[in-house]
FIKEMI-263545 format. One record per residue (C-alpha): residue in one letter; residue number from 1; x, y, z negated. Coordinates in Angstrom, 3 decimals. Each point is the difference from the previous one (the first is absolute). Last residue first. Layout:
% FIKEMI-263545
res	n	X	Y	Z
A	NUM	X	Y	Z
...
***
This chain:
% FIKEMI-263545
res	n	X	Y	Z
S	342	44.186	56.534	-60.208
G	341	-1.726	-3.280	-0.700
G	340	0.314	-3.198	2.016
L	339	0.944	-2.512	-2.662
L	338	3.718	0.622	0.380
R	337	-0.632	3.747	-0.184
R	336	-1.878	-0.414	-3.281
Q	335	2.751	-2.199	-1.436
W	334	2.610	2.596	1.005
R	333	-1.836	2.572	-2.106
D	332	-0.354	-2.238	-3.078
G	331	3.730	-0.455	-0.564
R	330	0.458	2.881	-2.406
G	329	-0.890	-2.065	-3.027
G	328	-1.718	-3.237	0.978
H	327	-0.471	-0.659	-3.692
L	326	-3.360	1.742	0.000
L	325	-0.922	0.050	-3.673
P	324	2.611	2.653	-0.870
A	323	-1.546	2.276	2.705
I	322	-3.429	-0.086	-1.694
A	321	0.362	3.341	-1.807
R	320	1.940	1.601	2.875
R	319	-2.859	-0.777	2.371
G	318	-2.475	1.516	-2.454
T	317	1.995	3.218	-0.204
P	316	0.319	0.153	3.811
G	315	-3.759	-0.297	0.589
I	314	-2.436	-2.802	-0.855
S	313	-2.151	0.696	3.071
K	312	2.867	0.577	2.433
E	311	1.526	-3.362	-0.859
L	310	-3.458	-1.568	0.218
Y	309	-0.608	1.374	3.505
A	308	3.414	-1.157	1.235
M	307	-0.649	-3.455	-1.472
E	306	-3.361	-0.194	1.754
R	305	1.648	0.862	3.323
L	304	2.691	-2.643	-0.555
K	303	-2.662	-2.520	-0.984
D	302	-1.927	0.684	3.198
K	301	3.221	-0.391	2.020
I	300	0.691	-3.365	-1.657
G	299	-3.251	-1.477	1.300
P	298	1.713	-0.915	3.288
D	297	2.293	-2.356	-2.015
P	296	3.624	0.759	0.821
R	295	1.816	-2.157	2.550
G	294	2.654	-2.621	-0.700
P	293	2.070	-2.061	2.382
L	292	2.217	-2.533	-1.794
G	291	3.788	0.241	-0.161
A	290	0.153	-0.880	-3.706
E	289	1.218	3.502	-0.840
T	288	-2.890	1.458	1.993
M	287	-2.482	-2.204	-1.877
L	286	1.444	1.165	-3.330
L	285	-0.220	3.603	1.172
L	284	-3.640	-0.401	1.036
G	283	-0.859	-1.535	-3.366
K	282	1.777	2.846	-1.769
A	281	-2.173	2.504	1.858
A	280	-3.246	-1.891	-0.729
I	279	0.881	-0.415	-3.689
A	278	0.815	3.705	-0.266
L	277	-3.280	0.863	1.721
E	276	-2.005	-2.054	-2.487
V	275	1.925	1.499	-2.934
R	274	-0.562	3.543	1.292
I	273	-3.691	-0.729	0.461
R	272	-0.410	-1.226	-3.579
I	271	2.043	2.857	-1.453
L	270	-2.074	2.523	1.957
C	269	-3.260	-1.535	-1.209
F	268	1.179	0.223	-3.626
M	267	1.105	3.603	0.488
D	266	-3.405	0.799	1.547
A	265	-1.651	-1.355	-3.144
V	264	2.347	2.164	-2.107
V	263	-1.115	3.017	2.065
E	262	-3.668	-0.903	-0.531
G	261	0.559	-0.230	-3.761
P	260	1.479	3.482	-0.255
F	259	3.751	0.148	-0.779
R	258	2.121	0.442	-3.136
D	257	-1.844	-2.034	-2.635
K	256	-1.053	-2.519	2.635
L	255	3.714	-0.599	0.682
S	254	0.114	-2.628	-2.740
L	253	-2.139	-2.257	2.190
L	252	2.780	-0.029	2.607
Y	251	2.603	-0.990	-2.583
T	250	-2.158	-2.842	-1.244
G	249	-0.592	-1.167	3.569
I	248	3.732	-0.043	0.699
R	247	0.689	-2.038	-3.133
S	246	-2.781	-2.411	0.898
S	245	-3.361	-0.220	-1.784
S	244	-1.683	2.404	2.448
F	243	1.226	-2.046	2.987
R	242	-1.700	-3.227	-1.083
G	241	-2.912	0.296	2.453
E	240	1.136	-2.982	2.049
G	239	0.678	2.067	3.120
I	238	1.992	2.638	-1.879
L	237	2.114	-2.569	-1.843
G	236	0.606	-1.858	3.270
L	235	1.131	3.217	1.678
L	234	2.522	0.455	-2.802
E	233	1.338	-3.542	0.424
V	232	0.225	0.400	3.785
D	231	1.860	3.293	-0.434
S	230	2.450	-1.500	-2.463
D	229	0.695	-3.008	2.231
F	228	0.579	2.218	3.032
G	227	2.236	2.357	-1.951
V	226	2.253	-2.782	-1.275
E	225	0.447	-1.686	3.387
L	224	0.074	3.164	2.106
W	223	2.278	1.859	-2.391
K	222	2.444	-2.939	-0.020
R	221	-0.033	-0.122	3.806
T	220	0.539	3.754	0.239
R	219	2.830	-0.031	-2.524
H	218	1.732	-2.835	1.884
E	217	-0.640	1.841	3.283
G	216	1.688	3.095	-1.357
A	215	2.993	-1.833	-1.449
V	214	0.620	-1.877	3.268
F	213	-0.628	3.095	2.136
V	212	2.141	2.273	-2.179
F	211	2.889	-2.494	-0.053
V	210	-0.223	-0.525	3.765
S	209	0.027	3.771	0.523
L	208	3.049	0.458	-2.230
L	207	1.877	-2.716	1.870
P	206	-1.013	1.533	3.354
L	205	1.196	3.427	-1.205
A	204	3.344	-1.154	-1.395
A	203	1.632	-1.534	3.081
L	202	-0.806	2.716	2.533
L	201	0.620	2.628	-2.650
V	200	3.474	-1.401	-0.698
A	199	0.745	-0.165	3.745
T	198	-1.088	3.620	0.443
A	197	2.253	1.083	-2.866
A	196	2.884	-1.848	1.677
L	195	-0.737	1.723	3.330
P	194	-0.114	3.409	-1.678
P	193	3.229	-0.473	-2.017
L	192	-0.852	-0.460	-3.671
L	191	-0.554	2.623	-2.712
F	190	-1.398	2.163	2.793
Q	189	-1.711	2.314	-2.504
N	188	-3.180	-0.072	2.090
F	187	-0.823	-3.603	-0.961
A	186	0.429	0.812	-3.713
F	185	-2.430	2.943	0.250
H	184	-2.543	-2.125	1.865
L	183	0.295	-2.634	-2.727
L	182	-0.367	2.584	-2.771
V	181	-2.916	1.729	1.734
A	180	-1.870	-3.309	0.326
L	179	0.686	-0.923	-3.636
G	178	-1.212	3.385	-1.242
L	177	-3.125	-0.281	2.158
G	176	-0.755	-3.415	-1.448
P	175	0.409	1.293	-3.551
L	174	-2.082	3.144	0.772
A	173	-3.055	-1.644	1.559
E	172	-1.633	-0.964	-3.301
A	171	0.244	3.631	-1.125
K	170	-2.332	1.002	2.846
R	169	-2.807	-2.006	-1.572
P	168	-1.808	-2.772	1.835
R	167	-3.799	0.141	0.113
G	166	-1.844	-2.201	-2.452
P	165	0.753	-3.380	-1.508
R	164	3.616	-0.853	-0.976
E	163	2.238	-1.804	2.510
G	162	2.225	2.944	0.882
L	161	3.534	-0.969	-0.979
A	160	0.279	-2.903	2.466
K	159	-1.589	2.081	2.755
T	158	2.418	2.881	-0.563
V	157	2.989	-2.377	-0.019
V	156	-1.163	-1.738	3.196
A	155	-0.778	3.251	1.821
F	154	3.281	1.692	-0.921
L	153	1.985	-3.109	0.910
L	152	-1.632	-0.270	3.430
M	151	0.476	3.741	0.381
T	150	3.746	-0.295	-0.596
G	149	0.191	-2.971	2.360
G	148	-1.740	1.705	2.917
H	147	2.239	3.059	-0.100
M	146	3.076	-2.198	-0.509
M	145	-1.059	-2.242	2.869
A	144	-0.070	3.039	2.274
T	143	3.387	1.214	-1.251
G	142	1.754	-3.342	0.436
I	141	-1.628	-1.841	2.886
G	140	-0.927	2.782	2.395
R	139	2.399	2.656	-1.267
V	138	2.991	-2.296	-0.531
A	137	-0.532	-1.900	3.249
W	136	-0.594	3.340	1.654
V	135	3.369	1.349	-1.126
A	134	1.726	-3.225	1.038
I	133	-1.435	0.332	3.518
D	132	1.819	3.258	0.700
S	131	-1.271	3.541	-0.460
G	130	-0.099	2.407	2.935
T	129	-3.745	0.657	-0.045
L	128	-0.055	0.787	-3.694
A	127	-2.760	2.653	-0.074
K	126	-2.663	-1.733	2.077
L	125	0.492	-3.392	-1.596
Y	124	0.294	1.795	-3.359
V	123	-3.575	1.260	0.248
A	122	-1.268	-3.462	0.948
N	121	1.998	-1.381	-2.942
E	120	-1.805	2.274	-2.447
V	119	-3.402	-0.748	1.522
L	118	0.522	-3.767	-0.191
S	117	1.595	0.257	-3.458
F	116	-3.062	1.628	-1.563
G	115	-2.382	-2.534	1.536
A	114	2.204	-2.807	-1.305
G	113	0.050	1.479	-3.497
V	112	-3.804	0.181	0.002
S	111	-0.175	-3.571	1.304
F	110	2.470	-1.255	-2.639
G	109	-2.294	1.300	-2.726
L	108	-3.071	-1.441	1.713
I	107	1.562	-3.465	0.201
A	106	1.448	0.042	-3.527
A	105	-3.227	1.318	-1.551
D	104	-2.025	-2.699	1.771
V	103	2.397	-2.620	-1.387
L	102	-0.348	1.439	-3.492
F	101	-3.776	-0.344	0.159
G	100	-3.196	1.964	0.649
I	99	1.138	3.248	1.574
K	98	-2.839	2.173	1.328
R	97	-0.640	1.540	-3.402
S	96	-0.660	3.500	1.417
R	95	2.631	1.407	-2.337
F	94	2.458	-2.742	0.985
F	93	-0.451	0.321	3.771
F	92	-0.357	3.623	1.078
F	91	1.320	1.856	-3.038
F	90	2.720	-2.420	-1.102
L	89	1.265	-1.256	3.331
V	88	0.084	3.390	1.703
A	87	1.522	1.638	-3.083
A	86	2.698	-2.699	-0.122
K	85	1.071	0.836	3.552
L	84	0.233	3.713	-0.798
S	83	1.810	-0.588	-3.297
E	82	2.480	-2.361	1.683
E	81	0.792	2.655	2.598
L	80	0.482	2.875	-2.427
L	79	2.039	-1.891	-2.600
P	78	2.262	-1.647	2.590
S	77	0.295	3.316	1.924
V	76	1.600	1.919	-2.848
F	75	3.150	-1.798	-1.200
R	74	1.735	-1.804	2.852
S	73	-1.660	1.587	3.015
Y	72	0.281	3.496	-1.494
F	71	3.651	-0.331	-0.999
A	70	1.034	-1.279	3.446
F	69	-2.247	2.485	1.815
D	68	1.465	3.072	-1.692
N	67	-2.213	2.470	1.836
R	66	0.587	2.540	-2.790
F	65	-2.242	-1.996	-2.393
I	64	-2.904	2.410	0.529
P	63	0.625	-0.437	3.742
L	62	-0.904	-3.729	-0.352
L	61	-3.398	0.690	-1.593
A	60	-1.984	1.045	3.079
S	59	1.370	-2.698	2.291
N	58	-0.444	-2.607	-2.725
L	57	-3.586	1.145	-0.517
A	56	-0.857	-0.273	3.693
Y	55	1.646	-3.420	0.356
G	54	-1.701	-1.203	-3.194
L	53	-3.402	1.048	1.325
G	52	0.585	-2.014	3.160
A	51	1.353	-2.930	-1.997
A	50	-3.008	0.063	-2.333
A	49	-2.284	-0.044	3.058
A	48	1.836	-3.086	1.311
G	47	-0.375	-1.706	-3.385
G	46	-3.715	0.735	0.013
A	45	-0.290	-1.288	3.561
L	44	1.701	-3.263	-0.975
A	43	-2.293	-0.301	-3.036
A	42	-3.073	0.711	2.142
L	41	1.158	-2.638	2.485
L	40	0.209	-2.560	-2.799
T	39	-3.431	1.018	-1.244
R	38	-1.353	-0.401	3.551
P	37	1.585	-3.458	0.227
R	36	-1.632	-1.112	-3.269
V	35	2.137	-0.825	-3.017
L	34	-1.805	-2.862	-1.732
K	33	1.800	-2.670	2.039
Y	32	-0.197	-2.642	-2.773
S	31	3.155	-2.001	0.745
D	30	2.246	2.965	0.788
L	29	3.095	-1.292	1.820
S	28	-1.220	1.249	3.400
V	27	-0.362	3.555	-1.346
L	26	3.562	-0.007	-1.338
I	25	1.346	-1.335	3.319
L	24	-1.898	2.712	1.884
L	23	1.620	2.619	-2.235
F	22	3.457	-1.486	0.701
I	21	-0.654	0.257	3.729
L	20	-1.135	3.613	-0.383
V	19	3.150	0.910	-1.966
P	18	2.239	-1.658	2.592
L	17	-1.753	1.617	3.022
L	16	0.535	3.754	-0.241
G	15	3.670	0.999	0.012
L	14	1.430	-3.220	1.440
G	13	-2.593	-0.017	2.761
T	12	0.532	3.669	0.769
K	11	3.771	-0.509	0.138
L	10	-0.417	-2.950	2.374
F	9	-2.480	1.878	2.173
L	8	2.385	2.966	0.207
M	7	2.873	-2.332	0.898
P	6	-2.094	-1.582	2.740
V	5	-0.631	3.507	1.410
S	4	3.595	1.222	-0.380
S	3	1.317	-2.617	2.439
A	2	-2.091	1.433	2.812
M	1	1.229	3.536	-0.668
***
């Protein structure tokens, strides 16, 4: 009995810790730290909830397939489980525009997969009490990393395809979901011995993560440099009274035929505030990258409230009309949170 207690701790550690350690490594590698701890916990909880729902659905669906567990686990559960995890990411993080950059997508995607694997492995810890250490090495490092890796890929692909303004469309999530299902399907076919498949995952996932982080931070840095200059130039045009002669000003004036004058005036004010806030957010990110402390201007909250009022005033049609002028695309929500907004 005494020897079984250390063995239980060892199996529990192998089943639960590797995926959490890898998640902490991903978070530590993020230069900008835009993913807040509570958002990270929400992603873990979302993945855990998906696992609970998946367990119930798997139990209900397995009898339909004559309790053929081998067939079900190879061909049915990959589609079901990846769809549940992807739904959490898409509807709670992408649709609410809480993901600013590729790196954020990678971290939150892996977090959802990690939350899923923690619940799944906790269930198996109770069910597979007689299993040896090799089984838990495969489950904790192999299967858990697979769940995290498929969602990391789903999130990165969906983010890369969804840079247009407005709320993301469901069709943009399909390529990433297809890739996640395909990888899960391949993992469950046992094309390699379990320990060999685990070793491949252990080698491939860090390489993939490094690639995503390097590419993501390169895109972020380029966006910061180009976007900052563009915003400063536009703000200069507004401040010097030359906005109406610019391309953006000409487009805005053309909207007078479609909207009342006071609505067009509110559009102008909204553009000005959005540009000011974008400059402030990018300034904070540049300071963070340089290792300097940066705190938002106390007056930012007033601008955020004014922006919310103007967005409501011009309505959804007006917001769509000026969306092409606001090159921030879908990234405006994370900027508001960075500056102290909701």
